[in-house]
Structures are given as C-alpha cells and as structure tokens.
N, C-alpha and C positions, 0 to 999 in steps of 0.2 A: 468491358470497354477500355481501350488503352488510352493512356494519357499523352498529351503532346508535351513538348519540351518545357514550355512555360508552366504547365500544370505540375510536372515532375519537380521543377525547381521550387514551386510553391509548397508542395508536400514536404520536400527536404527541408525547406526553411521552417515550416511549421513544426516538424518533428525536432529539428535542431534547437528551436526555441524552447521546447519542452525539456529536451535533454539538458540544456544549459541550466535549468532550474532544478533538475532532478538529483535525488540521492540514490534512487533505486530504479532499475529497469528489470522487468520480468517478462519472459516470453513463454508462450504455451501454444501447443498445436490445438486447433479447434475443428478438425474434420468432423462433419456430420452434426454439428450443433444446429438445432432448428432456430428459426428467426425469433419466436417468442422467448426462448431461453437466452438468446444473445441479447435481446432487448432488456431482460432482467439483469444480465451481467453488466450491460452498459449503464443501467440505472444505478446499480450498487456502486459502480466505479465513480460515477458522478457524485453520489452522496459522500463518498470517501475522499473526494478531491484527487482522484486518479485519472490521468489521461489514458484512455484505452482506444486503440485503433488497430485495424487490420490494414497493413501497408506492405507494398512489395519490399522484399528483403533487401534488394539492391539499393533502394532509396534510403532505407534505415541505415544501411552500412555507410552510406555517404554522410548521413546526419551525425553518426557517432564517431566518424573518423576524427582523430586528433582530440578526443575527449577521454575521460576516465573509463568510458564504456566501450572503447575501441576493441579490447580483447573479447568482448561478447560477440563480435561480428562473425567469428568462426562457428558459432552455434546457430546462426541465423540461416537455417535451411528448412524447406518445407513450408506448408501453410501455417503462418504464425499470427498470433494476436499479441500486440505489444502493450504492456502495462507500465506506465511511467509515473513516478510520484516524487514530490519533494519530501514527503514524510518517509522515513527510512523503512517502515514496515507496511504501509498502506497498499502498495502495488502487489506485494507478495500475498498479503492477507486477502485481498479481493479475489485474486485468481485461485488461491489455495482453497478458500471457503467455497467458491463456486465449483471447483473440481471435486470436492467431497460429495456433492449432490449430483454431479453430472460427469459420468465417466468418459464422455466424448471430449472433454477438455483435459489435455494432458500437459502438466507442467514440464517444461523442457530445460530451462536455464534462467539465470538471472545475474545481475551484477550489482554489487553494493560496495562502496568504499574502494573502488578500483579493483575488486576481486570478482572473478567469475564464480558463480555458484551453480552447482548441479541441482537436480530435483530435490535431494535431501536438504541441501543448503537453503533453498527457497522455502521449503516447508519449515525448517528451523527458524528462519527469519520471520515467517508468518506467525509462528507461535509466540513471538515476543509481544507483550502488550503494547498497544499504541500509546502515543504521547498523552492522549486524553485519559486513557485508562490509568496510566501511571500517575498523572496529576490528581485524578479522583482518589486513588489509593493514598497518595501523600496527604491530601487534604483530610481524609478520614483519619489518618494516623495523627495529624497535627490537631485535629478537632477533639479527639478522644480525651486527652488529658485536660483540656480546657472545660469540656462538658462534665467530666468527672469532678473537677475542682469546683465547678458551680454547684453540682449536686451536694457535695460535701459541705460547702459553705452554707447552702440553704438548710441542710440538716443541723449544722452547728447553730445557726440563727434560731431555728425552732427550739433547739435544746436550751439555749440561753433564755428565750422568752418563757419557756415552761419553768425554768429554775427561778426566774424573777417573779413569776406569778404566785 
C-alpha cells in the first residue's frame, strides 16, 4: 500500500525524531524473514530500547539528511530494516544477536559517531558490553574490596573475642 504525501511526511518526521536522539543507526537486509521471527526481533528491540522499523529508503534518506548519519545514505539500498538507538551499542547488538540465529537477516552497514561502519564494524560495535553490563562489572569491582574488608574485620573481631575469653 503506497503512502500519500501527508503519510510520507509523518513517517519522515517520526524517523527524524528518532535520529535526533540517536547515537547509532544500523541497517540490515531482511529478505525472507517470516512474521513470527520478525515479531521476536521487534520484541527484543523494544526490550532494549531500540527503535526498529522497515521504512522506504528514500524516506529515511530525507530523515538523515543534514545529520551525523547522512553519510550512511549511500548504503541505503534494497529491502532494509532500520535499527536506531540512543545507546551506542544497543542497535548493533539487537540486530547482530538476531542475525546469529537467523541467516535471512544480513547486517549491511551502520553509523556511529559520524562514521559509517561496514558489517565487521557493526559486529565489533555489538561485541562491546552495554552500559548496564559495564556498570554491573564496575559495581562488582567496587564491592569486592568492601566485602573482603568486612570479612576480615569480622574474623579479627572473633579472634579478639577468643583471646579475651
């Protein structure tokens, strides 16, 4: 079903709004993906805070014009699904993880920090731990010395109690 001019303007405005908040855009070819698999992909994207949409390439090119993602426009050919996120790695991680289990989704390109990434670049970006994972690791590192100190302090208190008795 084709869109009328007002619908096209609305789609461009919606995508442009997402692009304005984004740090990363990843595109992938989705030929032959069945509806249940696409539903799973959309669900994972929502859980990760990723805007995922199949849109006409010409409309996305208009939305990214005059943004840091403008150089990605030359890679926008063929049937593409667009993954857009404010988290630097979430968009790449969602599509890359799904592509591992579904060979019909083929990573094509991406853009991060004003640079266009090829498939290998998108996969490298996806391999970086997310912000939440890094914070959890940092908390674990910070907590370890405190808990070790508490255990040592408890052992010292027991030792002094035994010596006093």
